[in-house]
C-alpha positions as CSV (number, residue, x, y, z in Angstrom):
1,M,-0.8,2.8,0.8
2,S,0.5,1.7,4.2
3,S,1.3,2.4,7.8
4,G,3.7,0.2,9.6
5,S,7.1,0.2,11.3
6,P,9.9,-0.6,8.9
7,S,12.8,1.8,9.1
8,A,12.5,4.9,6.9
9,A,15.5,3.7,4.9
10,M,13.5,0.7,3.8
11,L,10.6,2.6,2.5
12,T,12.1,3.6,-0.8
13,V,11.9,0.2,-2.4
14,F,10.7,1.6,-5.7
15,S,11.3,1.3,-9.4
16,E,10.5,4.3,-11.6
17,R,10.7,2.0,-14.5
18,R,7.8,2.0,-16.9
19,S,7.0,-1.3,-18.5
20,D,4.7,-1.9,-21.4
21,L,3.1,-5.3,-20.8
22,V,0.3,-7.4,-22.1
23,I,-2.6,-9.0,-20.2
24,T,-2.3,-12.7,-20.7
25,A,-5.4,-13.7,-18.6
26,R,-8.5,-12.2,-17.0
27,E,-10.4,-14.2,-14.4
28,A,-13.5,-13.5,-12.3
29,R,-12.3,-14.2,-8.7
30,A,-15.5,-13.1,-6.8
31,E,-18.5,-10.9,-7.2
32,G,-17.1,-7.6,-8.5
33,V,-13.5,-8.8,-8.4
34,I,-11.3,-9.7,-11.4
35,S,-7.7,-10.7,-11.5
36,L,-5.3,-9.8,-14.4
37,T,-2.2,-11.6,-15.2
38,L,0.5,-9.5,-16.8
39,A,3.6,-10.4,-18.8
40,D,6.2,-8.9,-21.1
41,P,4.9,-9.2,-24.7
42,H,8.4,-10.4,-25.8
43,G,8.9,-12.9,-23.0
44,A,11.4,-10.9,-21.0
45,Q,11.6,-11.3,-17.3
46,L,9.8,-8.8,-15.1
47,P,11.5,-6.9,-12.2
48,A,11.7,-8.9,-9.0
49,W,9.3,-8.0,-6.2
50,T,8.6,-8.9,-2.6
51,P,5.4,-9.5,-0.7
52,G,3.5,-6.3,0.0
53,A,4.6,-4.7,-3.2
54,H,2.3,-2.9,-5.6
55,I,2.4,-1.5,-9.1
56,D,0.9,1.5,-10.8
57,L,-1.4,1.0,-13.7
58,L,-1.2,3.8,-16.2
59,L,-4.6,4.1,-17.7
60,D,-4.7,7.0,-20.2
61,G,-4.3,9.8,-17.6
62,I,-5.5,7.7,-14.7
63,V,-3.0,6.1,-12.3
64,R,-4.1,3.5,-9.9
65,Q,-2.1,1.2,-7.5
66,Y,-2.8,-2.5,-7.2
67,S,-1.0,-5.0,-5.0
68,L,0.8,-7.9,-6.6
69,C,-0.8,-11.1,-5.4
70,G,0.8,-13.8,-7.4
71,A,3.9,-15.9,-6.5
72,P,6.6,-13.6,-5.2
73,G,9.4,-15.6,-7.0
74,D,7.7,-15.5,-10.4
75,Q,9.4,-13.0,-12.7
76,N,7.5,-14.3,-15.8
77,T,4.1,-12.9,-14.8
78,W,2.6,-10.5,-12.4
79,R,-1.0,-10.9,-11.0
80,I,-3.2,-8.2,-9.6
81,A,-6.8,-8.1,-8.5
82,I,-9.3,-5.3,-8.9
83,L,-12.5,-4.7,-7.0
84,L,-15.1,-2.7,-9.0
85,A,-15.9,0.4,-7.0
86,P,-19.0,1.9,-8.6
87,D,-18.7,5.1,-6.5
88,G,-15.0,5.4,-7.0
89,R,-13.0,7.8,-9.1
90,G,-13.2,5.7,-12.3
91,G,-10.1,3.6,-12.3
92,S,-11.7,0.3,-11.4
93,R,-14.5,0.9,-13.8
94,K,-12.1,1.5,-16.6
95,V,-10.2,-1.7,-15.8
96,H,-13.4,-3.8,-15.6
97,Q,-14.9,-2.4,-18.7
98,T,-12.0,-2.1,-21.1
99,L,-9.2,-4.5,-20.1
100,K,-9.2,-8.1,-21.3
101,A,-6.8,-10.9,-22.3
102,G,-4.6,-9.5,-25.1
103,S,-4.9,-5.9,-24.0
104,P,-1.7,-3.9,-23.7
105,I,-1.1,-2.2,-20.4
106,A,1.5,0.3,-19.2
107,V,2.7,-0.1,-15.6
108,R,5.2,1.5,-13.3
109,G,7.0,-0.2,-10.4
110,P,7.0,-2.4,-8.4
111,R,7.2,-0.4,-5.1
112,N,6.9,-1.7,-1.6
113,H,5.9,0.3,1.4
114,F,4.4,-2.7,3.2
115,P,7.3,-5.2,3.4
116,L,7.0,-8.5,5.2
117,H,9.7,-8.6,8.0
118,A,11.1,-11.9,9.1
119,A,9.5,-13.4,12.2
120,P,8.8,-16.8,13.6
121,R,5.0,-16.1,13.8
122,Y,2.5,-14.0,12.0
123,I,-1.1,-13.0,12.4
124,F,-2.6,-11.9,9.0
125,I,-5.9,-10.0,9.0
126,A,-7.6,-9.1,5.7
127,G,-10.9,-7.4,4.9
128,G,-12.4,-7.7,1.4
129,I,-10.0,-6.8,-1.4
130,G,-7.3,-6.3,1.3
131,I,-6.6,-10.0,0.9
132,T,-4.4,-9.2,-2.2
133,P,-1.1,-8.2,-0.5
134,I,-1.7,-10.8,2.2
135,L,-1.8,-13.7,-0.3
136,A,1.9,-13.2,-1.2
137,M,2.8,-12.7,2.5
138,I,1.2,-16.1,3.3
139,A,3.2,-17.8,0.5
140,E,6.4,-16.2,1.8
141,A,5.7,-17.2,5.4
142,E,4.8,-20.7,4.4
143,A,8.1,-21.0,2.4
144,A,10.1,-19.8,5.3
145,G,8.5,-22.3,7.7
146,A,7.0,-19.6,9.9
147,S,3.8,-20.2,11.9
148,W,0.9,-18.1,10.8
149,N,-2.9,-17.6,11.0
150,L,-5.2,-15.7,8.8
151,L,-8.5,-13.9,9.7
152,Y,-10.3,-13.0,6.5
153,G,-13.6,-11.1,6.6
154,G,-15.9,-9.8,3.9
155,R,-19.5,-8.7,3.5
156,Q,-20.6,-12.1,2.1
157,R,-18.8,-15.2,0.9
158,A,-19.5,-14.7,-2.7
159,S,-17.7,-11.3,-2.6
160,M,-14.5,-12.7,-1.0
161,A,-11.8,-13.3,-3.6
162,F,-9.3,-16.2,-3.6
163,L,-11.1,-18.5,-1.2
164,D,-10.3,-21.4,-3.4
165,E,-6.6,-20.7,-3.1
166,L,-6.8,-20.4,0.7
167,E,-8.6,-23.7,1.1
168,R,-5.4,-25.7,0.8
169,Y,-4.0,-24.2,4.0
170,G,-6.8,-25.7,6.1
171,Q,-9.3,-24.3,8.5
172,D,-6.9,-24.5,11.4
173,R,-4.9,-21.6,9.9
174,V,-7.5,-19.8,7.8
175,T,-10.6,-18.4,9.4
176,V,-13.1,-17.1,6.9
177,T,-15.8,-14.8,8.3
178,P,-18.5,-13.6,5.9
179,Q,-20.3,-10.8,7.8
180,D,-23.8,-11.8,6.6
181,E,-23.2,-15.3,8.1
182,Q,-21.1,-14.7,11.2
183,G,-20.8,-11.0,11.9
184,Q,-17.6,-9.2,12.4
185,L,-14.1,-10.7,12.7
186,N,-13.3,-11.8,16.3
187,L,-10.3,-9.6,16.9
188,A,-10.5,-9.9,20.7
189,D,-9.6,-13.6,20.7
190,C,-6.9,-13.1,18.1
191,L,-5.3,-9.9,19.4
192,G,-6.4,-9.7,23.0
193,T,-2.9,-10.7,24.3
194,S,0.4,-9.9,22.7
195,R,2.5,-12.8,21.7
196,P,6.3,-12.6,21.7
197,G,7.9,-12.9,18.3
198,T,4.6,-12.4,16.5
199,L,4.0,-9.7,13.9
200,V,0.6,-8.6,12.8
201,Y,-0.2,-7.6,9.2
202,C,-3.5,-6.1,8.2
203,C,-5.0,-4.7,5.1
204,G,-8.6,-3.7,4.4
205,P,-11.2,-1.0,4.9
206,E,-10.6,1.8,7.4
207,G,-13.1,0.5,10.0
208,L,-11.1,-2.8,10.2
209,L,-7.8,-1.0,10.4
210,T,-8.9,1.2,13.2
211,A,-10.3,-1.8,15.2
212,V,-7.0,-3.6,14.7
213,E,-5.0,-0.6,15.8
214,E,-7.1,-0.4,18.9
215,A,-6.8,-4.1,19.6
216,C,-3.0,-3.9,19.2
217,A,-2.5,-0.7,21.3
218,L,-0.7,-2.6,24.1
219,W,1.4,-4.8,21.8
220,P,5.1,-4.0,21.5
221,T,6.1,-1.1,19.2
222,G,6.8,-2.4,15.7
223,T,4.4,-5.3,16.0
224,L,1.6,-4.0,13.8
225,H,1.9,-3.3,10.1
226,I,-1.1,-2.0,8.2
227,E,-1.8,-0.9,4.6
228,R,-4.4,1.7,3.7
229,F,-6.3,2.1,0.5
230,A,-7.6,5.5,1.5
231,P,-6.1,8.3,3.5
232,K,-6.5,8.3,7.3
233,A,-8.1,11.4,8.7
234,V,-5.3,13.8,9.9
235,E,-6.0,16.6,12.4
236,V,-4.4,19.8,11.1
237,A,-3.8,22.8,13.3
238,G,-4.5,26.1,11.7
239,E,-1.1,27.5,12.6
240,D,0.6,24.7,10.6
241,T,-0.9,25.6,7.3
242,G,1.2,28.7,6.5
243,A,3.8,29.5,3.8
244,F,7.4,28.3,4.2
245,E,10.6,28.4,2.2
246,L,11.6,25.3,0.3
247,V,15.2,24.5,-0.5
248,L,16.0,21.9,-3.2
249,Q,19.6,21.1,-2.4
250,R,20.7,19.1,-5.4
251,S,18.8,21.4,-7.8
252,G,20.1,24.6,-6.2
253,L,16.7,26.1,-6.0
254,T,15.0,28.1,-3.2
255,L,11.2,28.3,-3.6
256,Q,8.2,29.5,-1.7
257,V,5.4,27.2,-0.8
258,P,2.2,29.2,-0.2
259,P,-0.6,28.0,2.0
260,D,-2.8,26.9,-0.9
261,Q,-0.2,24.8,-2.7
262,S,1.5,21.5,-2.0
263,V,5.2,20.9,-2.0
264,F,4.7,18.6,-4.9
265,D,3.0,21.3,-7.0
266,V,5.7,23.9,-6.2
267,V,8.5,21.5,-7.1
268,S,6.8,20.5,-10.3
269,E,6.1,24.0,-11.4
270,A,9.8,24.8,-10.8
271,G,10.6,22.2,-13.5
272,V,12.0,19.6,-11.2
273,S,10.9,16.1,-12.1
274,V,9.1,14.3,-9.3
275,L,6.7,11.3,-9.5
276,G,3.2,11.4,-8.0
277,S,0.2,9.2,-8.2
278,C,-2.5,9.2,-5.5
279,F,-1.9,12.8,-4.2
280,E,-3.5,11.7,-1.0
281,G,-0.5,10.5,1.0
282,V,-1.4,6.8,0.5
283,C,0.8,5.3,-2.2
284,G,4.2,6.6,-1.4
285,T,5.2,7.5,-5.0
286,C,6.2,11.1,-4.1
287,E,8.4,10.2,-1.1
288,Q,11.5,12.4,-0.7
289,A,14.4,12.5,1.7
290,V,14.4,15.4,4.2
291,I,17.7,17.1,5.0
292,D,16.4,19.8,7.4
293,G,13.0,21.1,8.6
294,D,10.3,20.2,11.0
295,V,7.9,18.3,8.8
296,D,4.2,18.3,9.4
297,H,3.5,14.7,8.3
298,R,0.0,14.3,6.9
299,D,0.4,11.0,5.0
300,S,-1.1,7.6,5.8
301,I,2.1,5.7,5.3
302,L,4.8,6.5,7.9
303,S,4.7,5.1,11.4
304,D,5.0,7.3,14.5
305,E,8.6,6.2,14.7
306,E,9.4,7.2,11.2
307,R,7.7,10.5,11.6
308,E,9.8,11.2,14.7
309,A,12.9,10.3,12.7
310,N,11.9,13.0,10.2
311,E,14.0,11.4,7.4
312,Y,11.4,11.1,4.7
313,M,8.1,12.9,3.7
314,M,5.3,12.5,1.2
315,I,5.4,15.8,-0.6
316,C,1.9,15.6,-2.0
317,V,0.2,16.2,1.4
318,S,2.8,16.9,4.1
319,R,4.0,20.4,4.9
320,C,6.5,22.1,7.2
321,R,6.1,23.7,10.6
322,S,9.4,25.5,10.5
323,A,10.2,28.5,8.3
324,R,12.4,26.4,6.0
325,L,12.3,22.9,4.5
326,T,15.3,21.4,2.8
327,L,14.9,18.3,0.6
328,D,17.4,16.1,-1.2
329,L,16.1,17.1,-4.6
């Protein structure tokens, strides 16, 4: 679900733990947006998490990822927010139509591929439901005494969630830009000149992410951190789609990956247990450590630096340019 510049070693911040929780509250947060508060039915503490983390909702065969947007230090409850996507794959419709206060819900995680790194100053940019991971980041930055500003855009004010919670920070730090009232976010003024010691965090639709990437093109490497909800278009050269040998070092298996199958599918069919969720290279659930091989990275998570390091890959979409790929599996 992200693309940024933490070291590859930091990416596997993930719990495979499944938790059977209960929904303690359901609230309407904006037009088409609800929030759900989750807790352990027996009052047990939930796993700790950090800003940028998300969890998997396990919905009777459907798995969807949602960012945690409550208080980062709260281990009694988790909060997520879900935008109804009428033209989506059905996950958000199922949540909106069937889940209510008192409903049991199975979750997996938390996992964080979008961590907030310590810095004296932050620029946060959110589009629509992309405000969810940013909320926790703002709370963390505020607690740390860091300087920060938020640019928050949406189609219209009524569709922008959590405006009430952002009001307390004041208009000098929070700029709300409904498109039907004021047009697009003014990225030029905000990102036109790089600022030493400042990190930029952005989450939202692809158009916004692309615009922010372009605006930050001359900023220092490692400044910009973004999270995607949908895969970024990846150019694939025809010669890179062929078969290759796959070695699973810990399992002692050598397999063949044909052109029409993913590494994930081949590993699963061989009886080796691996987790997967989005199968689009967005969520990071299937991340595996690379021992050897020239990986053809096709995910929307790893930064250019992490791809160059070639230490991890998302086996649901990425392949191998060399004849052999060896994984720590």
